[in-house]
N, C-alpha and C positions, 0 to 999 in steps of 0.2 A: 873145535876151538882149541888153539894151543893153550897149554896149562898156564903159561905166563899171563895171557889175556884173561883166562877164567879167574885166576886168583886176584889179579889187579882189579877187575870189575867187581868182585865180591867185596874187596876192601872199601869200595865206594859206598856200599849199602850200610845202613845203620844197624848195629847189633847192640846187645846189652853192654858188652865190654867196651866197645869203641864208639858208643853213641856220640860222645862229645867230639871225638875226632871227626866223625862224619858230619857233625854240625859245623865244625870249622871248615870242612871241605865245601859244604853248601854255601857258607859265607864267602869263600873264595870265588866260587862260581858266580854268585850274585854280584860280587864286586867287579869281576871281569865284565859281566853283562852290562852293568850300569856304566862302566867306563867306556865300553865300545859304543853303547847306545848314545851316550852324551857326545862322544866324538863325532858320530855320524850326524846327529841332529845339529850340532853347532856348525860343522863344515857345510851342511846343506843350507843353513840359514845364511852363512857368509857368502856362499855361492849365489843364493837368491838375491842378496843385497847387491852383489856385484853385477848380476844380470839386470836387475831392475834399474840401477843407476846408469849402467851402460845404455839401456834402452831409452831412458829419459834424456840423456845427453845427446844421443844420436837422433832424437826427434827434432833437435834444433841445430846441432853441429853436423857438418858433413863428414864423410869418411876420409876425404882427402882434399887438400886445398893447394892450388898452384897460383902463386902471386908474384908480383914484382918486388925486388928488394927495396925499392923506393916507395912502395905502396901504390904503384901505377903499372898497369899492364895494357900497353897500347894495342898490340895486335892480338887481342883476346879471341877474336872469332876464329883465326887460324889455329890458335892454341886449343880452343875448345873442340874444333873439328878433329884435331890430332888426338886429343885425349879421349874422346868418345870411342875411337877405334881401338883403344888399348884393351887387352883382355881383362875380363871381370868388371869393366866399367859399364854401368847401366844407364847413367844419365849425368849431365853436366849443366851447370848454371852459373852465369856471371854474377858478381856481387861487388858492391862498393861498401867499404867499412870505414867508419869514422867515429869520433867521440863528440859528445855535445852536452849542453845543459838544457833540460826541459823545464819550462816555466809555465805555470797555470795557476790562476787564482791565488797568487802570492806564494805558491810552493815551488821550490827549486830542487831539482834532482839531476845528478849526472848519470850518464849511461852510454851505451853503445848504440850507434845508428847503423843499420844495415840496409843498403839499397838492394832490392831483389827484383827479378822478373817473375811475377806470381805464377805464371803457367809452368815455367821451368823449375821454380823453387819447390813446388809440390812434388816434383819427381825426384828431387835430391834429398829432402828431409820431410818429416811427417808433421811439421808444425801446423799444417792446414787442418789436421784432424784434432788439434787441441784448441781450436778457436772457441772461446766462451760466447762471444757475440761477434757478428760480422763474419767476413771471410776474406782470404787473401786476394781474391779476384777484385775486391773493391778498391785495391790500390791501382788506380788508373793513372797513366802518365799525364803530367800537367795538372792533376787535380790536387796535388800535395796532400794526399791522405796518409794516415799513419796508423799502424797497429801497435799496441803496447802490451807488455807483460802485465798480468793481472795485479801484481804487487806494485809495479811502477804506476799503474793507473790509480790504484788506491792511494798511494802516497801523494800523487798530484791532485787527487780529488776530481778526476774526470771520468767520463763515460763516452759511449759512442755519440758522436755529434758535437762534442765539446772541442774547443780550440786549445792547442798547445803551441807555444812559441819555442822553437828550437834555435839555440845559439851555438855556433861552431867556434872552435879555437882560432881558425883563420879569420883575419879581420880585414877591414877596408881602411886605407890611409886617408885621413881627412885633416883639414886644418887644425882640428882639435886633438889630433893624434890617432892612434890605432883604435878603431871601433869594431867590436866583434860583429860578424855577419849574423843575421837572424832572419827567420822565416816562420810564418804562422802555418801550422798544419791542422787538419781536421781529423779527429780520431774516428776511424771507420771500423775498427775491430779491436778485440782484446783476446789474448791467448793465455793459456795456463798449461805449463808443462810439468808442474810440480817440482821444479828445480829453482831454488831461491835465486841463484846466480843469474838465471835467465829471466825469471818472472819479475825481478826487481830492477833490471838494468838494460833490457833489450827492447829496442823499438825498430820496426821495419817500415820502410817507405818504398815507393816505386824506384826502380833502378834509374830511370831517366831523371826523376826529381832529385835523387841523390847526386847524380852527375852535375846537374845544374847548381845545386847548393855548394858542392865542393869545387866547382869550376874545373871539372876534369875533361870536358869535351866528350869525346867518344871513348875515352879510356875507362877502365874499371880497376878495382883493386886486385881482382883475381878471378879464378874459376873454381867452383866447388864441384866435387865428384861424389857419386854414389856407386858403391860396389855391390856385387851380388853376395859378398861375404865380407863383413867389416874386419874380420881377423886377417884378411889379406892386405890390408892397407899398408902396414910396414914393409911388406915384400914389394908391393907395387911402387911405393915411395923410393925404395932403393934402386928399382929398375928405371924410374923416370929421371932421377937426379943426373945421371950421365947424359941423358938425351936433352935435358933442359938445364944446362949449367948456369945460364943467365937468370934463371927464375928460382924462387924459393918454394920448395915442396915440403909440406907438412901433413901429418895425418892426425886423426882424432886422439891417438894415444899420446902424441906430443902435447897437444893443447889441454888435455885433461889428465896429465900424468899423475898429479897429486892425489886425485880421487882414488885411482886404481892402485897406486903405490901404497896408500894408507890401508886399503882393504886387503891387499896382498900381505902386508906386514902383519896385520891383525890376524889374518887367517893362518899364517905361518906360526905365530906365537901361540895361538889357541891350539893348533895341532900339537905343538911341543908340550904345552901344559897338560892337555888331556891325554896325550900318549903316556906321560909320566903317571897319570892316575891309573891308566890301564896297567902300566908296569908295576905299580905298587900292588894292585889287586892280583896280578899274575904271580908276583913273588910272595904273596901270602901262601901260595902253594908250597913254598919251601918249608915254612914252619909246619904246615899241615903234614907234609910227607915226612919231615923229621920226627914228628910225634908218632906217625904211623910206624916208621922204622923202629923207633924205640919200643913201641908197644908190641911189635911183632918180632922181637929178637928171637924168641924161642921158636916161632914158626919158621923163621929164616934158617935157623940152625938145623931144624929137622929136615927142611928141604935140601939143605946142603948135604946132610948125611945120607939122604936118599939119592944123591947123585946130581942134584941141580948145580949147574955151573955158576960162577959169579956173573957171567953175562946174562943168564936166565933170571937171576935175582934182580939184576939191574933193570931188565925189561919189565918185570912185574910193576915196579914203582914208576917207571917211565910211562907205562900204559895208564896207570891210575891217574897220574898228574896230567897226561896229555888228554885223556878223556874229559877230565874236569875242565881243562882249558878249552877243548872243542865245544863242550856243552855251554860254557859261559859265553864263548865267542858267538856261537850260532844264536843263542838267546838274545845277545846284545844286538847283533846285526838285524835279526827279525824285528825286535821291538823298535830299534832306532829307525829303520827304514819305514815301518808302519807309521810311527809318530811324525817323521819328517814329511811323508807324503800327505798327512792329514792335519798339518799345522793350521791350515785355513779354517778347519772345523774346531780343533781343540782350543786354539787361542781365544776365539770369541766366547767359548763356554767359560774359560778361566776368567776372562774379563767380566762376564756377567756375575760370576761367583764373588769376585773380590770387589766389584763395583767401580772399577777404574780401568782406563786403557793402559795397556803395557807400553805402547808407543804413541805419543801424542804428535799430531800433525803440526802443532805449534813449535815443537822442538826439533823433531826429526823430519827428514825429507820424505819418509815413508811412514804411514800410520798403521801398518800391518806387518806381520812377520812373513816375508817371502821365503820360499824354500825351493831349492833346486838340487835334487838328489843326483849326484854324478857317480855312476857305477865304478868309475876308475878309483875314486876316493874310497868307496865302500870296499873294493877289492884290496886296496893298500892297507886299510885299517884291519881287515880280516887277517891278512898275511902277517902283519906286525903283531897282532894279538896272539896268533897261534905260535909264532916264533918265540915270543916272550914266555908263554906258558911252557913251551918245550924246554927252553933254556932253564927255567925255574926248577925243572924236575931232575936235572943232571946231577947236581951235588948230592941231594938226598939218595938218589938211586945208586950213585957211586959208593956212598957211605954204607948203604945196605949190602952191596956186593962185597964189601971188605969185612963183613961180620965173620968171626971165627966161631965155628960150632962149639968147640970145647969151652970157650969163654962164655958164650951165650947160655949154655946148658949147665954151667957149674952149679948154680944155686937153684935150679929148677927141681 
């Protein structure tokens, strides 16, 4: 072992003279480990939230939508046949979208009405797997059946088999003036996707019934697409726009941009804040090494008189600080990854101990802490922590290398 590494590693061990300094070194290592672990855990939870919300949104929202600028798409069958042939497109389904008022038992609620083809809709989104009662296939053409979000059904006070009157903004001209069109529907199913926006405002009816209600003839509002990879939606949208200049092409990141922008901003800010915590812990090494240099002035002078160069003296303290940084970083990465991967076990234990739920389903969209450990984030955190620890050693090491033997040994 080079003598610089031998001496630097010895300075890390506690001795009677420098026990306090070694204790401060231990505190610095623990601080780095806690900061790195906290950063990994928080980013994993943020990634888990983002993944969970994306999954719930895509259980109702399609990956890509092609619609007419005026809300009508006449030749939708040709458009659908063309879109299905595009790369990465797995399925396509027509839809009719409108707004309306739901009236039942004196309760009135506004919401979105979506006309669907049940057999095709199940291939585009996963809402069929979120049915609390009934199923999408019960939406028969001409039967005027309706499936409601669980919260919308609760607000209206209806269940399967009850009647709901749907009033549309488009009206009929009568001698008494404009009268809104209305139609009575029978509730045939209730779904729950655990997203309040959809559970409290979305109703689905058969495509043909929606066309009759909106007097659209054979037209639809547009065509919804499912891709083999949702992340390819922006790329495919950019490719389709020149091919379909007369149509509006949107993807799921456009219609739900606020959710993901908020999560991304929070993730970025938490990264900055927790990185500063790691930086504070890493720069505690500065004070530790300065105290070591001051305590070891005589040792440094003797090494210099024995022929050690200033570079060798600098290496001694760089090694000491770097080893402390590596130990703290590795301990933080190991503990952070282990905790992040086992949050589903740790959090319930904590909830039982404190006697309350950390996340309440009445307040948050998710009643548990999801975790998604991304190894790219872990690698980035590791590199940043090691670099901060290395930079923290440079000034004390340089100061040690400037020690003059005669000055240091004058009063020894």
